[in-house]
N, C-alpha and C positions, 0 to 999 in steps of 0.2 A: 712636732711630727708624730703622726698617728701610726705607730708600728705595733702590731699585735701578733701574737702567736696564732697561726691559722690551725695547725694540727695540735692535738692534745692527747694525753694518755701516757701510760707507762712505757710503751714501745716507741721505737724510732720511726720517723716519717720523713720522706724526702722525695723530690721529683727527679732531680738530677741535673740535666743540662740547661744551658741558656739558649735564647733564640727560638724557643718552641712555645707555642701557646698551650698552657695546661688547663685552660678553662673550657667548659662546655659553652654553648651559645648563649645561655642565660647568665653566665658568670656566677652560678650558684655552686657548681661542683668542680673541684680541682683534682686533677689526676695525682696519684701518689703511690709510693711503695711503703710498706710497713715491715720492719724487721725487729727481731729481739736482740740484735747485735749491731755494732758499728765500729768496732775497734780492731777488726782484722779484715783482710781482703777476702771476699766471698770464696768459699771452697765449692767444688762441684755439688756437694750434698746440701749446701746452704740454700734456703728458700726465702723468698720475699712474697708477701701478700700484696696483690694488686687491687687497688680500689680508688675510691673518691673521698675527698674531704668536703663535708658540707660547710659552706661559708657561714651559714647562720648558727649552726649548732657546734661546729668545729669537730664533729665526730667523724671518724674514719669508717667508711662503708666498704667491707671486703667483698670481692667478687671472684678472685682466682689466685693462683700461686704460680711462681716462676723461679727458676734457678738461672735464668739468662739476664743477669744484671750485674752492675758494679756500683760502688759507693759514689763514684764521680758523676756518672751519666745516667744512673738508674737503669731503666729498661727501654729508653728512648720511646716513651709512650707518646701517642698522638691521638687527637680526635679526628675522625674521618667521616665524611658524609654530610655532616651539618644539616641534616634533614629534619624538618619540623615533624612532630608526632602529635597524636591526640592525648598523650599522657600529660597530666596536669603539671608535672615537673618540667616537661619540655626539654629534656636533655638531648644531646646529639644522638644520632642513630647508633654509632659505634665508637669505641676507642680501641687502640691497638697497644699491645705490649709484646716484647720479644720472648721467645721460649725455646726450649730444647724438645725435640721428639726423636727418640732412638739415635741420639748422637748428632742430629742434624738441626741447624738453627732455622726457626720459622718465626712468623709473627701471628699472633691471635687477634682477630677482630671480634670484640665482645660487645654485645648489645645489652646495656644495663637495664633496659625496660623488659625485654623478653627473656633475657638470660641465654640467648643463642650465641654460639661462638663459631667463627669460621677460621680456617687456617690459610695463611698466605705463605707461599714457599720462599721464604727468605726473611732475614732479620732487618727490620726497617731502620734506616738512619735518618731519612728526610722524606717529607711528603710534599707533593706539588700543591701550590695554592690554587691551581686552575684546572687540573685534570685528575682523574682517578688513578694516579700513579704514584709510586714511591721509589726511592733508591735504597737498595740494600747493601750491607757490608758484612764481611765475615768476621764477627766478633770473636769467634773461636780462634781464628788465626791471630788476632790481636792479643790474645792471652799469652802468646809466645813472642810477640813483637814489642808490645808495650802493655803490660798486664793491667795497669791502672784503668785502661779504657776497654779491656777485653772481658769476655765472659769465661769463667772458670770451666775447664774442660778436662776430661780424662785422657785426651790425646797427648802424645809425647812431643816435646819440642823438636826432637831430631827427625820427626816426620814432616816438618814444615818446609815446603819448597821455597827457596829464596825469592825467586821472581817468576811466579807461575803464569802460564798462558791461560789457565782456566779458573782464575780467581781475580776479583777486582770489584767493579761497580755492577750491580744487578738492577735492572728495571723490573719493578714489581707491579703487577696489575692488581689494584685494590678491589676490582669487581669480580674477576674470576680466580684470583689467587695465584696466578702463574708468575713465573720468574724467568728472566733470560739475562745472561751476561752481555753487557754492552761495551765494556772497556776493561781490558785485562791489565794487571800490574806489569806484565812484560811489554805491553803496548806503550805504556807511559815511560818506562825506562828507555826503550828504544827512541821515543820521541825526545827525551831529554838530551840525547847525544852526549852524555856526560860519562866518560870512561871511569871516573872515580867511584861510581856507584854500581857498576855492573857486577853482578854476582853476590851482592849484599842482601841480607834479609830486608824485605820491603813490604810496606802496607799502606793502604789508603785510610784516611780518617777525616772526620769533620766535614761532612757533605751538607751543602745548603743550596736550595733552589733560590733563584732570583725572584723578584716581586711579581713577575708575570708568568713564571714557570717555564721560561724558554731556555735558561742556562743554569748550570751547576757550578759551584765552587767546591774544591776539595783539596786536601793535602795529599801529597805523596811523600812518605817518610822512609828513610833508609837507616838501618841500624849500623852504627859505627862504634864497635866496642862498647864503651859505657855511655855513649850519647847517641844522638841521631841527627841526620841532616833532613831538612824539610824543603820541599818546593811547593808552589801554589799554582793550581791549574783551573781553567774553565773548560767546559765541554757542554754540548747539547745533551739533553736527557736520553737520546738514543745512542750516545757514544760518538757522534760525529763532531767535526770542527773542534778538535782538541787544541788548546793553546796553553803554553806555559807562561804564566804571568810573572812569577818570581822564581829564578833557578835555584838549584842546590848551592849552598855556600853562604846564604843569608839566613838570618834569624827571621822566622815567620811564625806568628802565634794565632791570634783570634781575629775573626772577620765577620762582616755582615754586608748585605746588599742595601744600598740606599735607594736605588732605582733599578730598572732592568739592566742598566749598563754601568752604574757607578758602584764601586766597591770600597769598603773600609777595611783596613787590615792593620794590625800592629806588626811592625817589621823594622829592621835596620837597613832597609834598602837605600835610604838616603844618608847613611853613615851612623846615625844615632837611633837607638831603639825608640819607637814612638808610633802613634797612629798616623796613617797616611790614607788619602783617598786617591783613586785612579779609575780610569775608564777601561772596561774590559777590552783587551786587545791593543790598547794604546800605551799602557805603562807610563802615563803622564802623572807620576807620583807627586802629590801635594801634601805637605804636613797639615794636620788638623789638631787643634787644642794643645799645641806644644806649651810646656811650662804650666799648664792647667790640668790637663788630663794625665793620668799615670802613663808610664811607658808601655804598659801592657795591662790587659784586663778583659773581662768577658763583656764586650760592648755590643749593644744592639740598638737600632733606631726605634723610636716611638712609632705608633701606627701612622701619625701624620708626618713623620720623618723630620720633625723640627727639633727633637731632643734625642740625646744619646744617653742611654743607661749603662753604667759601668761599675765595676768593683775593683778592688785591689786584693792581692794576696796578703795574709797576715804579715805585718811589718814588725821587725825587731826594734827595741827589746820588748815592747808592750804586746806584740803580736795582735795588733788591731787590723781587722779587715774593714776597709772603708767602702761604703756604698754611696753612689753619687748619681746625679743627672746633670747633663751638660746642655745648655742652650747653644745651638750651633751658630745661629745668626748673631747672637750677642756675645759669644765667646765667654759664657758665664757658667760657673759650676755651682751646684747646690749640694752640699754634703748632707745625706739623709741619715747617716748614722755610722758608728764605728763599733765593731764587735770583736771581743776578745776570744781567741781560739787557743786553747791550751797547747803547749809545746808538743804533746804526743800526737796531735792531729796534723801530721805531715805525711808526705809520700802517698802511699796507696790508700791511706785512711783519712787523708785531709778532707776538708769540707769547704770547697770554694763556694762563695755565695751564689754564683750562677743566677743573677737576677733576670726576671722574665716579665715582660709587659703583659697586661690584660688587653684584650682587643679594643676596649674603650679608651686606652691610653691614660686612665685615671688611677690605675692600681698596678702595683708590682708585687711579685712574691719572690722570695729567695730562701735558700737552705742555709742553716747555720747551726753551730754547736756551742754558741756563746753561753748557753744556760746549762751545758753539760750533756744533754741528749741532742740527737740530730733531729731537727724539726723544721717545718715550713713556716715562714713568717710573711705577713702581708703588710703593705704600706699604702696608705691612702694619700695620693698626690693631688687631689682635686683642689686643695687650697694653695698649692705651691707652684704649679706650672701655669703661671699667668705672666 
């Protein structure tokens, strides 16, 4: 198996989350953050450098800095536009990263060819595959709800409203930079009709467009003392046709869309934790990969939807994080590698592999600390997925 380090140098490099394409349209440049630390949760004054890793030279090319990031999900960077240019390198028109400005979260759209930067009024969580729109979340709020996925802020936790009418999912216009609230946290709590969660500190997380941009998946999570309850929802990008797919009371973890209507999620909705597939609105839950796939992991479908890419958390006592692909039709798993993560990499500073497909389906990248520093690794699958 051809596994190589994509990023090099004395500093740490990582992308962050899974299920997002980090490559420009030529597959030459990979989005990344660079930091000189990785063993503490980012503080408000900590900065990450935003840039690209050159696939051929492995060098990191810096462009900007941000303090709106975390070690788990990076700065939720995306390529947008995908517009061909006259530049010989042919990179996409712009990439985005989240940022703070005067205590308010925004996203910057940066053109690496011209150096121009635009501001979008909200922090991007997901980008539509078919329209110039994104969905934004309040990562400052998450710093007080679940800090590992939030952005460090100077605001006080006692200023956080439990279930606000004026915070939730924001629709962001990637062309004019405008933002509007389309679904509030209070809306979803009312729709749940679950008295157990009323008045508890609540947040949205993990938003994902379906394959044709017509629906969204997202979590609504409620803090319950030292743990939290999760429910899974779908909604139209304009906030209409809200449906609860899995109610509070079940375990619900990672998900992806296989088609515009078919959803994969790891959950205990059928009794035992594992991956299930179901149809949006029908809740026709069917197990997938039982006894072969792990009970949970950061799973995403290949561009042709024939393979599932997944990882595991480091497993005791060796603390090996396993990386795998799974052929759905053949019910067959291929282990790509196992990577030792030292015991100190837990909690807020852990390094989930968060594997990500390249658009051609022949390459994946992942983040890891198995060589001591936090770096991005690349795997060539061209000889294996046959």
